[in-house]
LUMDREN-242733 format. One record per residue: residue in three letters; x negated, y negated, z negated of N, C-alpha, C, CB in turn. Coordinates in steps of 0.05 Angstrom, whole numbers, plus 5000, padded with zeros to 4 digits. Glycine has a CB too. Example, Ala and Ser with C-alpha at 12.3 -4.5 7.8 and 13.67 -1.06 7.14 Angstrom:
<nodes>
ALA473651144844475450904844473650664844477450894819 SER474350454858472750214857474249994843471850124886 
</nodes>
This chain:
<nodes>
MET526291781783528092011777526392251771529892061801 ASN526992401750525592651744527492881742523992611718 CYS526293121738527893361739529893371716525993611737 ALA529093271692530893271670533393101676529493161645 HIS532892871689535192701696536992841717534192431708 PHE535693001734537293151754539293341741535493301773 PHE538393481720540093681708542193541691538493871691 ILE541593311680543693151666545893071686542492901653 ARG544992991710546992921730548593161739545592791754 ARG547193401740548593641747550993691728546693881748 PHE550493651702552693681683554893481688551593661654 SER553993231693555993021699557593091724554492751703 PHE556193211744557593291768559793501762555593401789 LEU559093691746561093901740563593791727559794111722 ILE563193601708565493471695567093321716564593281672 THR565693161733567093011753568593191772565092831769 ALA567393401781568593581800571093721787566593801809 PHE570893771761573193891747575593721748572493961719 PHE575193461742577493271742578493221770576693011728 ILE576593211789577493171817579293401826575093141836 SER578393651818579993881827582793881815578594141819 ILE583093761792585693741779587393521790585393711749 CYS586093281793587593041798587892961827586192811784 SER586093061845586192961872587993121890583392951883 SER588693001912590293131932588493301950591992941949 GLY589693461967588093621986586493462005589893812001 GLN587293212009585893042028582993002020587292772030 SER582293011994579592961985577693171995579492951955 ASN578693402004576893612014576793612045577893882004 ASP577993422058577993412087575093372096579693182097 PRO573993552113571193552121570393292134570593782140 LEU571893202154571092962169571292712151572792922194 MET573292702134573492472116571092452097576092492100 ASN570192682087567892672069565292602084567592952055 PHE565092702108562692632124562692332130562692792151 ASN564992232138565191942145564691772120567891872157 TYR565591862097565191722072562191702066566591852048 PHE560791932069557891942065556391742083556792222069 VAL557191742109555891572128556391272121556791632157 LYS558891212116559590932110558190842084562590902108 PHE558091012064556890932039553890872044557091162018 LEU552491032059549690972065549490722082548291212079 ASN551190692101551190452118551390202101553390462139 ASP552990212080553489982063551489942040556190002051 ASN549990152033548390142009545490232011549690301988 TYR544890402031542190512032540090292038541990732054 GLY537890302024535990072025533690082044534890041999 LEU533390302059530890332075531390362105529390582065 PHE533790302114534390332143532490172160537190242148 PRO531789912153530089762171527289882175529789482161 TYR526590072157523890182158523890472168522690182130 LYS526090562179526390832189526390822220528890972178 SER524690962233524490962262526391182273521591012272 LEU528991122273530891312283533391152291531591522262 ASN534991282308537591172317539691292299538191222347 TRP540191162276541991272256544791312267541991092232 ASP545891112281548591132292548891372311549290872307 SER546891412328546991632346546991902331544691622366 LEU545291912311545092162295547792222281542892142274 CYS548992012270551592042257553692142276552491782244 THR553692032300555692112320555292402328555491932345 SER552792482333552292762341552992962320549392792350 HIS552392892295553093072273556093082267551592982247 SER557492852271560392852266561793032286561492572268 ARG560693062310561993232331561893532323560593192358 LEU560293602303560093872294562293942275557393932281 ILE563893742267565893782245568693782257565593552224 THR570293972248573093992254574594022228573694222274 SER577194032230578894072206578394342194581794032212 ARG577294532210576794802200573894842190577395002222 THR572294642190569594662181569594742151567994402185 SER568094952145568095052117566394872100566995342116 PRO566794872073565094712055562094782058565994762026 ASP561495042062558695112066557494982090558395422067 SER558995002113557994882138557794572135559894952161 LEU559794452122559694162118557194082102562194062104 PHE556594232081554194172065551694182082553994362041 ILE551494372099549194402117548994172137549194672132 ILE551294092148551393872168550493612154554193842180 ILE551693552131550993302117547993312109552693262092 SER546993542100544193562092542393522115543693832079 ASN543093642138541393602162541293312170542593772185 LEU543493172168543492882174541792732154546392772174 ALA542092792128540592652108537592712111541492752080 GLY536892952120534093012123532692852144533793302131 LYS534192732163532992562184531792312172535092492205 LEU532692232148531691992135528992052120533691882115 ARG528292302117525692382104525292242077523392312124 ASP527392232062527392082037527592272013529691872036 LYS525492281997525492471974527092371950522592511966 HIS528292131952530192041932533092101941529791751927 LEU533392221964536092281974536792571968536292222004 TRP538092621945538992881937541992911944538592921906 ILE542793161950545593231953545893501939546393251984 ASP547993521922548393771908551293801901546693781883 ASN552094061898554694131887554294371870556794181910 ASP556394511863556094741844554794981858558794821833 LYS554394971884553195201898550595141911555195301919 TYR550294901923547994841940546594581930548794821969 ALA544094551939542594301934540794251958540994311908 PHE540394001965538493931986536993681978539993882012 ASN534393691984532693451983530493502003531493411954 PHE529393282015527393312036524893462026526593042047 SER524293422000521993561989522393861987521293451961 LEU524893951986525494241985525094362013528294291975 GLY525594202034525194292061527594432073522894482062 LYS529594492057531894642066534094632045531194932074 VAL536494712053538594752033537995002017541394772047 VAL538294971990537795201972540195231954535195151956 LEU540395461942542395511922541595361896542695811916 THR543595241883542895101858541795291837545394961847 SER542495541839541395741820538495791825542896011823 GLN537395701848534495741853532795511843534095771883 LEU534095291835532495051828530595091805534394821822 ASP531495231785529695281762527095411771531095451741 SER527395621787524995761796523295601815525696021809 ILE524595431831523095251849521395051833524895101868 PHE522594921813521194731797518994871780523094571779 ALA519595111771517695271755515195341772518995521743 SER515695401798513495481815511395251819514495561842 ARG512295001815510494781818508494751795511994521821 ARG509094891773507394881750504695011755508695011726 LYS504495181776501895311782499895101789502295511804 TYR500794861798498894651805497994491781500194471826 LYS499294531758498494401734499694561711499594101733 ASN497994741700498794911678497794781652497695201681 ILE499594641638498694481615497794671593500994301606 ASP498894911591497995091570495195181575499895341568 LEU494495231600491795301608489895071602491595381637 ILE490694831609488994591604488494561574490394341615 LYS490494591558490194561529488294771517492894571514 SER488595011526486995231514484095241525488295491519 LYS483795211552481195241564479494991565481495351592 TYR480794761568479194521572479294321548480194371597 LEU481294361531481594181508481394321481484294031510 ASN480794581482480394741457482794721438477894641443 ASN485094681450487594681435487594461413488094941422 LYS485894261416485894031397486993791412482993981386 VAL489593741409490893541425492593361408492493671447 TYR493093121419495092941410497392961430494092641408 SER499793031421501993061439504392901429502693351443 SER506092821448508592681441510692741462507992371440 GLU513192761452515392791471515792551488517992861456 ILE514892321480514992071496513092111520514291821479 ASN514292081544512792121569511692401571510491921571 ASN512592591554511492861553508392851554512593021577 SER507292691536504392621536502792841521503892351523 VAL500492901532498593081520495792961523498693371531 ALA494392911501491692791503489692961487491692501492 GLY487292981497485193131483482493061493485693431486 LEU480493201483477693161490476593401505475893101466 SER475293361527473993571542470993521540474893581572 GLY469693681523466893621518466593391497465293551543 ASP464293271496463793071476464592791484460893071469 ASP464792741511464992461519467292411539462492371531 THR468892611545470992571566473792621554470492771589 GLY475492421557478192441548479992541570479192181538 TYR482192661563484192751582486992671572484093071585 LEU488592561591491292481584493192581606491492171581 SER495092741599497192831618499692681612497693141615 ILE500992571633503492431630505592581648503292131639 GLY507692681635509592841650511792681664510893041632 TRP512492461652514492271663514192011649517392381661 PHE515891811656515791551643518491491630515091331664 ASP518491501604520791481588522091211589520191551559 ARG524791191584526190941585525690761561529191001587 ASN524890881538524490721514521690591514524790901489 ILE521690341525519090211530517590161504519489951545 HIS519090081483517790031457516290281447519889941436 ARG517590511448516290751439513990841458518390981437 VAL514390791484512290851503509790691496513190781532 ASP510090431491507890261484506490351458508789971481 SER508090431439506990521413505390781416509290561393 VAL506490971431505091221435502591181451506991421449 THR502691021472500390971488498190831472501090801513 THR498890651455496990521437495590731420498290311419 GLU497090921409495891131393493991301409498091301380 ILE494791361434493091531451490491391458494591611477 VAL490691141465488190981471486390971446488890701481 ARG487490941423485890941399484591221395487690871374 PHE486091431400485091701398482791751417487391901403 LEU482891631440480791671461478691451462482191701488 SER478691271443477091031445474091081445477790851421 ASN473191301435470291361435469291501460469591521411 CYS471191571478470391711502468991521522472891831516 ARG467091631537465791481558467291501584462891581561 TYR468891711587470291761612473191841605468891971630 LEU474991821625477691901620478892011646479391661610 ILE480392231643482092331665484992291657481392641670 ILE486492171675489392141672490692321692490391841674 ASP492292511683493392711701496392661704492893001689 ILE497192571728499992531734500892721756500592241742 ARG499492941760500493141778503293241768498493381780 ASN505093281787507793381780509493181764507593641765 ASN508492941761510092731747512292641766508292491737 THR514792691759516992641777518292371773519092851775 GLY517092191757517991921756519191841729520091881777 GLY521291681730522491571707523091271711520691611682 THR521891101694522490821693519990661701523590731666 ASP520290481721517990321730516890141707518790151754 SER518690031691517789861669516090011649520189731655 SER516790261645515190431627512490491640516690701622 ALA512490541666509890591680508090351678510490651710 LEU509190111680507589871677506489841649509289621684 THR508189911629507389891601504890071596509689971582 VAL504990311607502690491604500290381619503390771613 ALA500690301644498490201660496989971647499490111687 ASN498389801633497089571620494989651600499189401606 HIS494989891590493089991571490490091585494190221555 PHE490390081612488090191626486990001648488890451639 VAL487889751649486989571670484989371658489289421683 LYS483189281675481189071667482288791674478589111681 THR483588771697484488511706487388521714482788411730 GLY488888311708491688291716491988211744493188101697 LYS493988321758494488241785497288331793492388371805 CYS498388211814500888311826500288581840502088101846 TYR501888771836501489031849503889141864500589231828 GLN506289031859508689141871510788931874509789371853 ILE512288951896514588771902516988951907513988581926 SER519188901893521589051897523888871906522389211871 ARG525488971924527888831934530089041937527388681961 ILE532488971928534789151929536789071951536189161901 ARG537789261965539689211986542189071975540489482000 LYS543188881990545688751982547188672008545188501964 GLY549788662006551388572029551688792050550188332041 ASN552988722072553588912093551288952113556088832108 ARG549588752115547288782134545188962123546088502140 ILE544089132140542089322130539489192123541689542151 ASP538988942132536588802126536988572106535288692152 SER539088592091539688382071538988492043542688302072 TYR537288342029536288432003536388201983533388522006 THR536288281957535988091936533387941938536288231908 ASP533087731923530487591922528387791911530587341904 PRO525887771920523887961912523187931882521387931928 VAL522588161870521588171842518588241844523188371824 TYR516888071833513988121834513188251808512487851839 TRP511788481810510888631787507888581784511488941791 SER507088501760504188451754503388601729503688151752 ASN500988701728499988821704498388621687498189071710 ASN498088691662496788501643495188661623498988321629 PRO492588641623490888811605491588761575487988751610 MET491488981560491788961532489088901519492989231520 ASN489088801495486588741481484888991477487188611454 SER486189221474484789471469484889661493485989611445 SER485089551517485189711541482789891543485489541566 PHE483190141554480990321560479990241588481890621558 THR477490141590476490041615473890171624476089741613 ARG473390411613471090561623472090731647469890751601 PRO470190881660470991021685473391211681468691181696 ILE475291191699477791351698478191481725480291171690 LEU478791741725479791881748482691961744477992131754 ILE484391891763487191961762487792191781488991711768 LEU488892401771489592641787492492621797489092901771 ILE492792641823495492621835495892851854495892351850 ASN498392911860498993111880501693041894499193391868 ARG502593211911504993161927507493141910505393371949 TYR507393221885509693211867509492981848509993471853 SER507592801852507392551836509092351851504392451833 MET511292261839513192101855514491881838515292281867 SER515691691853517391491841515891321821519891611828 ALA516591311796515191151776512291231773516591171749 ALA511691481779508891561778507291421800508591871782 GLU508591361822507291221844507090921837508791261870 ALA509090811823508890541814506590511794511590441801 PHE506290701777503990711758501390711774504190961740 SER501290871795498890891811498290621825499091111832 LEU500390491836499990231848498890031828502590121860 ALA499790041803498889861783495989891776500589891757 LEU494890131781492090191775490290191800491890451760 LYS491490221823489890231848488389971852491690291872 GLY485790001858484189761863482689661839485889551875 GLN483289761815481789681792478989801795483089791766 PRO476889641789474089731795473189981781472289511789 HIS474390051759473490281743475190521747473390201714 ILE477190511766479090721769478990841797481890621763 LYS478891101799479091241825481291461823476291371832 PHE482191541847484291751848483192001862486691641863 MET484092231852483192481863485592671867480992611845 GLY485492821888487693011893488692981922489992971874 GLU491292971925492492941952494492711951493793201961 PRO495392611974497292391973499792451957498092312002 SER500792251943503192281927505592311945503492051907 ALA507992341932510392411947511292211967512592461927 GLY510891951961511891741980514791681976511391822008 ALA515691651950518391581944518491371922519991841934 PHE518491121930517990901912520490761902516190701925 SER522490741919524890591912526290701888526790581936 ASP527690541873529590641853531790791867530790411836 ALA533090971853535291131864537791101846534491421867 GLU540091121858542591111844544291351851544190851850 ASP546291411834548091641838550591551852548691771811 ALA551791741867554391691880555691961884554091541907 TYR558291961891559792201895561592181919561592261870 LEU561792401933563692421955566492471944562992651975 PRO568592421960571292461951571792751941573292401972 ASN570392941952570693221944569093291918569893411966 GLY567793091907566293131882563393191885567593351867 TRP562393231909559493291913557893051905558893371942 HIS555693101891553992891881551692831900552792961853 PHE550892581903548492511918547092271906549192461948 THR544592241911543092001904541891871929540792071883 TYR541291621926540291471950538391251941542691351966 SER536591171958534690961953536090691956532290971972 VAL535790511936537390271935535990031948537990201907 GLY533390051954531989821965529289891976531689611943 VAL527589691977524889731988522789631968524589582015 TRP520889801963518689751945516089741961518489961922 THR514589531959511989511974509789431954512189301997 ASP507289441963505189321947505289021952502389441954 CYS503488871939503688581940502488461966502188461917 ASN501488641983500788552010502988612030498288702019 GLY505288702019507588762036507389032050507788552057 VAL505489202042505189462055507089662042502189572052 LEU508589802059510590002050509190272049513090012068 TRP509190402025507890662022509890892022506290671997 GLU512490822027514591022029513791232050517290892036 GLU514191482044513391722060510391772060514391682089 LYS508791562060505791592062504691682035504491332071 GLY505591552013504591611987501991471981504191911984 ILE501191481955498591371946496391551957498491351915 GLN494391421969492191581981489891601961491191442007 PRO488891851956486791881937484091791948486592171928 ASP482291711930479491651938477991901945478091491916 PHE478592121930477392381934479592571941475692471909 PHE479792641967481992821976481293111971482592772006 ILE482893241956482593531951485393651953481193591924 LYS485893801974488593921978488994141957488894032006 GLN491294131944491894341925492494601940494294271907 SER491494821928491795081941494595181937489795281929 ASN495595331957498195461954497995721938499295521981 GLU495595791931495196031915494995961886492696191924 ALA496596091870496496031841493896141829498996161827 ASN492795991811490396081797490896051768487795911806 SER491296271755492096261727489796231708493596511720 ASN487396251718484996241700483495981701483196471708 ASN483895821721482295571724484095351736479895621742 ASP483395111729484594871742482294751759485794671721 LEU482294821784479994751801479794451805480194891828 LEU482094311808481994031812480993891787484793921819 LEU481793971763480893861739477893901736482393971714 GLU476894141743474094191741472494011760473494491747 GLN473493971784472193791802472193501792473493801830 ALA474293421779474493151768472393121745477293101757 LEU472093321729470093311707467293271718470293561689 LYS466793401741464093371753463793091766463693591775 GLU465893001779465692741793465392511774468192701811 LEU466692531751466592321731463692261723468192381707 LYS462092471721459392441711457592281731458092721706 LYS458592251755457092091775457691791772457792181803 LEU459691721756460491451752458991341728463491421749 THR458391081729456890951707458790821688454990741718 PRO458890921663460690791643459690521636460890961618 SER461590341631460990071622461690041593462389851639 ASP460289871579460789831551463189641547458389721536 
</nodes>
């Protein structure tokens, strides 16, 4: 899931809420009914309950006691958000025309604040600064995956990936062009900081252009049935090197806002002998997410299953761990990208292979 998809859903929510306001009875706004609907929906569909160390039933009971027939919509939103926050799931969004909540936000915020919140994260990766200061404004760019590629110095390539597009054929075509563009480089930096996800299949398509050896890297299972531990048969994800794969030393830059398909991309590359990661742990939100609505029209998303690596290790909440840990500063620096500069130095310590 990425930010663009969120705002598309916001538009969808407004249309849905409009028709609900016209067509539904007053019962759809009953506070306790909406709370109980939310709880039952997660009980029947949420995919990560077996991996959460909490007493969900007890939490639901204690939160439901806060609700009466006089509970205001604002108070109900806070109560539901507080309950959802106990799951610590960054794929669990709740929003309406006034408020939004996600665990990564840390609190309930006004929907009118979301633009500025997402914009504030750009200080950790200012692509305009990168293009002008480190790539001399000579770049290959594409709207597919919001890709930007260029050369830093004579021998180091740089590739920024903003998300993973649904159109796999175009993703493969653009990535082929980028690898060709960077083919003479001895080193490569792939920057997926602030990459908020997209499509796992697209992430795999890109990863195949940068691996030396094929291997299983991810197993996904989707919740099914009434039991919280009942899942579909596992799907095994494996990468497969391309004939023209870039297999010289690669550093991948990640941060706390690299999530979902960006983390699947990271799993596909983790453990390759020529690839290292630098930055801070990624978001820890691997499962696919789906949309749903409360009877009152409020929109929410939820994790549909469990995604692990091929050793069965669950990285949910933990995130991809970097080989070189460098915590991003909370102070904006408009003149330098300190993590990118450190990566350029670290790459020179690696031995390129022919």
